N, C-alpha and C positions, 0 to 999 in steps of 0.2 A: 536128904538127896549125897547119891551115892558122888565119890568125887569124879566119875565118868559126867554123869547131868551136871555134875555142874561145871567142867570141863563145856559142855554142850549148850547150858545156856550161858555162858561166859561168849560163846561163838555166835549166840543166836541174837544177843544183845548185840553184839558188834553189825551184823547185818551179814556176815559173811554166808555168800552163796555162792554157787553150788556145794553143799555137802559131798565130798567123796570120802567113799567107804568101800573098805579092803577086810574083810575081820569073814574071819570060817562060822558064827553066832548073827547072821543078819535080823536075823528074826529077834531076840535078846534090843541089838540095835535099835530096830526098828522103834522096839517098845520102851526104850529111855528116851529116843531125842520125841518122842510122841510127849511124856509124862515132862520135860524139860521144855518145849516148846510149854504146853497147858499151861505152864510156871511159869515163865517169861512174860516179862509184861510188853515187851515188843514184838509185835507181829508184824512182816512183811510178807509176800510168796518164794519160800523155799521152794532150793528144787535140794533131791537126792538122787547120787548116784551110785550103786552097789555094783564096785566087781567081783569075780571068782575069784578066790584064794589062792587054785588053782587049778589046771587042766581034766586031773585025776576027780575031784570034786565041784561038779555041779551047783549051781545053786536052785534048789526047790525051789522053782516062780511060783507054781502055784499057792503052795503051804502061805509062801511072803504077804503076795497079791490075797490069799482069803485073808487076811488078820484084818480085826475091828481095826486097829490103828491106822490104816491103809485109808477108810474116812475120813481124814486128817491132812492126806500127804496125795496131793494131783497129781502132785510134781516131782513124781519116784520112775527111775530109770537103771533095768537090769543089764548089764552083761553076760551076755550068755555062750558060751564055746561051741560053733557049730563043727560037729566031724567031717561032715560031708557035704564040701560048701560049691561043691561042679554044680547046683543049682546056682546059684549068687555068680560065683566066675561066668557059669554062661549070661545072666545075666547085664553084668556088667562093659559098660560099653564106654568107649574115648569120649570126655568133654573136653570143647573148645575150653580157654579160659575164663570169657564170658560167662560161661553155666558154671563155670567152679566158685568163679565170684560172689555172680548172684546169688547161689543156694546160699552160701554162707552168709549173706546178710540176713538168714531166715531165722540163722541157728543163735538159739539161746549164748548159746558156749560152746565156741570153735575151739576154742584147746584143750577139749577132752583130747583131742589126737594127741594131745603129747601125754594127758596124764594117760593114757592106751598104753601108747606108743611107752612111755616109762616104768612099763609092770612085766617084772619079768618075764614068769610066766605067760601074762599077756602076751609078751613080744614072743617069745618060743616058739607060740602056739602060733600066734600069723607068721614069723616067718618059715613055719613046718604046711604050711596052706592051709592051716583052719580060718572060718571066717568068725568073727562074733557078734554076735543081734545082738544088737540093741532094744529094750525090753520095756512097757509099760503098760498099766492097767485102763481097762476102762474107763472107771470111775462114775460114771454119768448115768441113768438109765437102772435098768429094771437090773441088773447082770454085770454092775461096775467093777467085778473080782475077774472079769477075764484079761485073758493076755493081749497086747498091742502091738507087733513088730512096726518101732516106728522107720531102723535102720537097720541096717549090718557092714559094718567093718570089717575090708576085706580089699588087699595090693594093697593096703598104705591109702587107701581114703573110706569116705561112707559110699556108696552106693548111690543113693540119694541123695543124700545133702537134705534129707529133713530135718527140719523144727522139732528136734529132740525134747521140748518143753510144748507141744501145744496148749493153747487156751482151750480147757475142759470144766470152768466154770461157772463162763460170761451163760451157760445155756447148758443147765444137771439136766433134760431131758428126763423127766421124772421118777429122779434120784429123792428121795426119802431122807428127810434131814430133823434131826434131835433138837430142838433149841430151846432156851428157855431165860428167862427174866427175872432182877429181883430188885 
């Protein structure tokens, strides 16, 4: 076990969630988290949020979601900058305070707004009219690695206030599972 995996295992044993990760090599971190999770005694619903390091280097969504380790991570969220947010601006509409409060009740991690806003490159992108798509992978069924846009961060708020970590494991919809026992 390397030092990074030891740190992850300590966080897992303390049941920290969600893990907010902002590194260049996301694939390597996902592999390390998966190894640490398997070595850990503690089991619970772990949530992961991966933020881009900067606007110029977009996250390779397809390469991340196609990792074998993603079979063990149903609650993974990726943030992706959108260069042309005009589509989303047209969709955004004013909401009443009641609608916003009702929507926030369904969000597992409402303080994500604070984490996104405090990231310098992300903040600069938002201030310059860029939107941020929040993506996950399908996880279930025959094509579990396909991406799903859960919500969009634009104009200092979420577009739909969707649940950022929907339940994907209560109905696996034909997903193949490998299991063993001793």
